[in-house]
C-alpha positions, 0 to 999 in steps of 0.5 A: 972963243971965250964968252963975254962977261955980259953973255955969261951973265945972261946965260947964268941968269937964264940958267938960274931962271931955268933952274928956278922954273924947274924947281917951281915945276918940281914944287908944283909937281910935288904939290900936285902929287900931294894934292892928288894924294890928298884927294885920293885920301879924301876920295877913299875917306868919302868912299869909306863914308859912302860904304859906311853910309850904305852899310848903315842904310842897308842895316837900317833897311834890314832892321826896318824889314826885320821890325816890319817882319816882327811887327807882322809876326806880332800882328799875326800872333795877336790875331791868332791869340785873339782868335784863340781867345774868341774860340776859347770864349765860345767854348766857355759859353758852350760849356756854360750853356751845357752846364746850365742845361745840365743843372736845369735837368738836375733841378727838374729831376730833383723836383720830379723826384721830390714830387714823387717822394711827396706823392709816396709820402702822401700815399704812405700816410693815406695807406698808414691811416687806412692801415691804422684805421683797419688795425683799429677796426680789427682791434675793435672787432677783435676786442668785441669778439673777445668780449663776446667770447668771454660773455658767451664763455661766462654765459656758458659757465653760468648756464653750466653752473645753473644746470649743475645746480638744477641737476644737484637740486633735482638729485637732492629732491629725488633723493629726498623723495626716495627717502620720504617714500622709503620712510613712508613705506617702512611706516606702513609696513610697521603699521601693518605688522602692528595691526596683525 
């Protein structure tokens, strides 16, 4: 039995409506899929951002810890340097004190030696003065002794000459007296001969 035109039109209208609804459903499904894909992309993008942010945060935390570690090392190194400088300064002070004491001891030793040298020089001057005085005294004594020896020698020579002169004069006188006596004797002998 053939359908009536009115029924056919209604059927076709329903078919078109069903097709349109199906088309709409398909379009909605496609839109939904597109929306889901977009959401997935946005989710993936958000997740990447989250991961990047987490990575940056972890990097920041790591860098902060690294900076804190470096700062701590700097603080430790600064404290070590400060302690080293303090010990070096104390050692320098000790060395300066030892050097000062050594210089003071050297100055004391130099002063003591200088005093000894001055005392030695004074003693040498005294000894030299005494030596000069002794030499002068000895020289005066020697000169006096020489003068006395010369005087005694001259006196001895004068006495010897005087004695020699006296002996010579006595010998001459004795010779003269012998000659006079001899002549007198000869004269008396001749007189006796004449009287005979």
